[in-house]
C-alpha positions in Angstrom: -26.3 27.4 -35.7 -23.4 29.8 -35.5 -20.4 29.2 -33.4 -19.3 32.2 -31.3 -15.6 32.4 -30.4 -15.0 33.8 -27.0 -12.7 36.8 -26.7 -9.0 36.3 -26.2 -9.0 37.4 -22.5 -11.9 35.0 -21.8 -10.0 32.2 -23.5 -6.9 32.8 -21.4 -9.0 32.9 -18.2 -10.8 29.7 -19.0 -7.5 28.0 -20.0 -5.9 29.1 -16.7 -8.8 27.7 -14.7 -8.7 24.4 -16.5 -4.9 24.1 -16.0 -5.3 24.9 -12.3 -8.0 22.3 -11.9 -6.0 19.7 -13.7 -2.9 20.5 -11.6 -5.0 20.1 -8.4 -6.5 16.8 -9.6 -3.0 15.5 -10.5 -1.7 16.5 -7.1 -4.5 14.7 -5.4 -3.9 11.6 -7.6 -0.2 11.7 -6.9 -0.8 12.0 -3.2 -3.1 8.9 -3.2 -0.9 6.9 -5.6 2.1 7.2 -3.3 0.2 6.6 -0.1 1.5 9.8 1.5 0.1 10.4 4.9 1.2 11.6 8.3 1.0 7.9 9.5 3.3 6.6 6.6 6.6 7.1 8.5 5.2 5.1 11.5 4.9 1.9 9.5 8.6 1.9 8.4 10.1 2.1 4.9 11.1 -0.1 2.0 14.1 -2.3 2.9 17.2 -3.2 1.0 17.9 -6.9 0.1 21.4 -6.5 1.5 19.9 -5.6 4.9 17.4 -8.5 5.2 17.7 -10.3 8.5 15.2 -13.0 7.9 12.4 -14.2 5.6 8.8 -14.6 6.6 6.5 -16.6 4.3 2.9 -15.4 4.1 0.1 -17.1 2.2 -3.1 -15.4 1.0 -6.2 -17.5 0.4 -9.7 -17.3 -1.0 -11.2 -17.8 2.5 -10.0 -14.1 2.9 -7.2 -14.9 5.3 -3.4 -14.3 5.6 -1.3 -17.1 7.1 0.2 -16.1 9.4 -2.1 -13.1 10.3 0.1 -12.1 13.2 3.9 -11.6 12.8 6.5 -10.4 15.4 9.6 -8.5 14.5 12.1 -6.3 16.3 12.5 -2.6 15.8 15.1 -1.9 13.0 14.7 -5.4 11.5 14.5 -5.7 7.7 12.2 -8.6 6.6 11.8 -10.3 3.2 8.2 -11.3 2.9 7.7 -14.1 0.5 4.0 -13.8 -0.3 2.0 -16.5 -2.1 -1.5 -16.3 -3.5 -2.7 -19.9 -3.2 -6.2 -18.8 -4.2 -8.0 -18.5 -7.5 -8.6 -14.8 -7.4 -6.3 -11.7 -7.1 -5.1 -10.7 -3.6 -2.7 -8.2 -2.2 -0.8 -7.4 1.0 -0.6 -3.7 1.9 1.2 -2.3 4.9 -0.3 0.8 6.5 -1.8 2.4 9.6 -5.4 1.5 10.3 -6.5 4.9 9.0 -4.5 4.6 5.8 -5.8 1.1 5.0 -9.4 2.2 5.6 -9.0 5.2 3.3 -7.3 3.2 0.6 -9.9 0.5 0.8 -12.7 3.1 0.3 -10.8 4.3 -2.8 -10.5 0.7 -4.0 -14.3 0.2 -3.7 -14.8 3.2 -6.0 -12.0 2.1 -8.4 -11.8 -1.8 -8.3 -9.3 -2.0 -11.2 -6.8 0.4 -9.5 -3.3 -0.9 -10.0 -0.6 -0.5 -7.3 3.1 0.2 -7.6 4.0 1.3 -4.1 6.8 -0.2 -2.1 4.5 -1.0 0.9 2.3 -3.4 -1.2 2.2 -6.3 -3.4 -0.7 -7.4 -5.6 -0.6 -11.0 -6.9 -2.7 -12.9 -9.4 -3.9 -16.4 -8.5 -1.2 -18.9 -8.0 1.6 -16.3 -8.1 4.4 -15.6 -5.5 6.3 -12.4 -5.0 8.6 -10.6 -2.5 8.2 -7.5 -0.4 11.2 -6.2 1.6 10.3 -3.9 4.5 12.2 -2.3 7.4 10.3 -1.8 10.6 11.9 1.3 12.0 9.5 2.1 14.8 8.1 0.0 17.7 4.4 -0.5 17.8 1.8 -2.1 15.5 1.9 -2.2 11.7 -1.3 -3.4 10.1 -1.6 -5.1 6.7 -4.6 -6.0 4.7 -5.9 -7.1 1.3 -7.7 -4.1 -0.2 -9.4 -5.8 -3.1 -13.1 -5.0 -3.0 -14.9 -7.2 -0.4 -11.7 -8.7 1.0 -11.0 -6.2 3.8 -14.6 -6.4 4.9 -14.4 -10.2 4.9 -11.6 -10.0 7.4 -8.5 -10.3 5.2 -6.3 -8.4 7.7 -3.2 -8.9 9.8 -0.6 -7.1 11.9 3.1 -7.0 12.6 4.0 -6.3 16.2 7.3 -4.4 16.3 9.1 -5.0 19.6 11.2 -2.0 20.9 14.9 -2.2 20.7 17.3 -2.5 17.9 18.3 -5.9 16.5 21.8 -6.9 16.5 23.6 -7.0 13.2 25.0 -10.5 14.1 23.4 -13.1 11.9 23.6 -16.9 12.1 
């Protein structure tokens, strides 16, 4: 069998097409990895430890529940969530709009070993505890869920109700 080398112009064209495809795939992966969406700003943004107004403890269990599953905050408040996984399997807490959480969950079902490093989520192995600091800049409802395969469908969801009106900077 004889190998036929394509002409130089054909090599350049094929190389360009491959690079363009790779760039597009990287852009798509980057977009998903960072959770970018039109809804992202509505859920708030990462908070600073210096701005934390209070701490809320959240427990994740193997019965596919968050405790508490309903949290109330005020607009502008920065919360330190101390999240514990008291189960025997991996769980995570991810903030997002309902549409973002559903889309992310669909991606997790296709790629169950996907690792996260975004500011709006924390994945914990069994028995571990971690912190997530978040500022709730807009009034409304911010959802959270565990997006490990099967967990979201089993009801491992919750919400943060953000009451309108800025919090005072006075702390006790």
